[in-house]
N, C-alpha and C positions, 0 to 999 in steps of 0.2 A: 482880512477876511471876515464879513457881517454876518451876522448872525438874526436870521427872520423870525419874526413873530411866531409863526407855527413853531418853529424847531425851540424857541425858549417855550413855549406850551407845553411842548412833549414832554422837555426835559423838567420841567417844574413837577406834571403830572407823573413821571417817574417818581420823582423826589419825593412828593405825595405816595404813592404805592409802595414804595421801598421801606419809607417811616411807617406806614400803614400797618404794613405786615409784618412787621420788627415789632409795634405794640402789639399786635394781638398773639402771634406766635412764638416772640423769642422773650421780652420782655415782662410777662407774668411767668414763665419758669425760671428769672434772675430773680434772688433774694441776698437782699444787702442783710446780714446779720452784725446788728453794734451795739449788740451786747456782752459784756465778757465770761457769761458760761457757757459758749463756745468760742471757738477763735475767731476774730472780728475778719469781713470780708464779705465777699461774694460766693454764692454757692448756685448749685444748677438744679433746677428741682425736677425731679422724674416722676412719671404717675407710681403709686405704690404699687406693689403686685400683690397678688392674693396671700401671698405668703411671705409675712416679715420674719426677718433675722434679726437676731440680737447682735446688735453693736452698729447695725443700720443708726442712723441718724435721719428720724422722721420730722416732718412739719404737720402742727397741728394747728386748730384756733384756740384760743386761750377757755382753757375749760370752766363752764358756766360758775359752777360754783366758787372760783376763786377771782372771777372777772373784773368784779369793781377793786380787789385790792390791787391786780395786776396792774390795768386800767390807771389807777390812783398813783401807784410808787413805779410801775416799769417800763410799760408801752403805751401806745398809743389806741384807738379806735382802727380795726380794722387790721391792725397787726397779726401775725402769728406765733407762736412758739416753736424753738428747733431744739430735739433732743435726741440722743441716742437713747434706742429701746436696750432695758437691762434686763427684762422678764416678762417672758411669753405666757398663753395658757399652758397650764402645766407646772409651771415654776411654784416657788415657795417662796414667799418673801414675808419679811419677819424684823420689826422694829425690838432690839433688844437695847435696852437703856436706852442710851442717846445714838445709836447705831442701825444703819439700815443695811439688811444683810438679803441675797438672793442666792438660795441655794445652799446656804451656809458658808458664802462667799461676801465679807466685808465689801461694800457698793461705796460708803460714804457717810458721814455723820448725818443726823437730824437735828436742825438748828429750832430754836426757840425765837431767835429774832433775827432780821436781817443785816448787812453789815452796817444799818444805819440805827441799830436798835430798837425798829420797830417789832410788834411780836407778829410772829406767821405760825397759819396752821400746820399739824403737821402727823402725818398718820402714826397710830400706836398699834397694827395689829399685826398678828401672823396670819398667813393661811394660805391657800394655792391659788394662781391666778385662775380666774374663770375662762370658759369662753370666749372669745369675741373681745376680751379687755388687754391690754399691755402696760407694764412701765416703763419708764423713761426718767433717766438721770445722767446727769453732767458728771465730768470728774471735778469740776471749777468748786471749790469749797462753799461758796456762799449760791450756789446752782438754784435756782426755783423750779423744783421740777416735782416728779411723784412723791418723791418723801414731804412733801409738803400738800400735795393735795391728791394724792393714791392715782388710780390706776387711769388711763384715757382708753376709748373705745377704739378697736380697729377701724372701724368704720369711720371715725373722724380724722384718720390721716388721709389730708391733702397729698404727700409728697413724699419722697425720699430726697434728701437733701445731698450733692457731691460738691467736695468743695472747688473752686474755679480759681481763686488767688484769697488766699487767707492769711494774714500777721497775727 
């Protein structure tokens, strides 16, 4: 059976349409995590809700105060960061010695240097999280998160990350 030129054109247009729909509606909602502070793999990005919850993994742009450092060391221009929420407005955050606590629960160490012994910024204060802000931190021992750059604005959250396939 021979396929006519019209059939070939229709099939080509369908393929282009499917590819276009994928790149417009699906691809922007899939994130590949390649940094070890979170499980490696693919994540589905959902739109953020008005009320974020502790433990949700949020996606956000690189915070401006540490953007140059992050681009020099860890990520590329246009990349985003992804970390679990550990403190919300009203929670008490505190650095005691070299440890970060939320509501008197130890979250993890605060490092002076990264795994390559390059200096890191770090928060040193204690206080209540203000409205509109949140703290993020991974359980990974060398995670670059709010322990280094402080709170992020809730309005900057781009989405909630749900693992699709991780390892």
